Every structure is written in C-alpha cells, then in structure tokens.
N, C-alpha and C positions, 0 to 999 in steps of 0.2 A: 792470245798467246799465253800458254802456261809455262811456268818456270820448271826446269828439271832439278832445281836445288831446293833444299829444305834446311832447317836448323836442327841441331841435336840438343839434348839437355846439357846444362852446364856441367863441366868437370872441374872438380876441386883438385888443385895441385899445390905442392909446397912452393913457397915464395922463391926459393933458389931455382927450382925447375922452371917456373914462369920467367924468371930473369934470364935463364939460359935460352929459353925459347925466343924471347924478345931479341936477345943479342944475335942469335943465329939468324933469325928472320931479317934483321937489319943488315947482317953481313952478306946475305944473299940478295938484298934489295927486293925482298918479297914481304907481303903482309903475313902476320902471324897465322891468320886463317888458312892461307895457302900451305904453310909448313905443317899445320895440324892435319889438313886434308891429305897431304902426301904421306905423312907418318901413318895415318889410319889405313890408307890404301896399301902401303908397303907391309904393314903388320898383317892385314887380312890376307893379302896375297901369299905371304909366307906361311901363315897358320892355317888357312883353309885347305892347303894341299895335304897337310898331315892330320892326324887325329887330335882330339882334345888332350889325350894323354901325353902327347909330345910337347904340349905348350909349356915352356919352362916357367911362365908367370902364373900358371894355374896351381892353386893349392889343393892338394888332394885330401 
C-alpha cells in the first residue's frame, strides 16, 4: 500500500508567526500540520482561480 502523502521542504517563519500558528492549532484542537495543510489548500484554491498578476503577495 502506498501513501498519498508526502513532505514539503521546511519553511522559515518569524517566531511570532510560529507562536500564533501553535496557539491557533491548540485552540482548534488540531495538530499544527493540519492547520498548515488547510492554509495551503485555501491559498491555492483562492489563487489558482485568478492569474498570477492578481496575487497580492507577489512582488512585481
């Protein structure tokens, strides 16, 4: 049986963001990895529908 999951490269974030992530995950009684997966999925769903030009996080 093969797994449908894989790992991603590490992402560096500021300490304050990591602490927020941990607090939020705990408040939802979810692991941090679950919150990260959901955030990535929501981001991609929102941004794949439009063009790269519409991405507010992208520096031109």
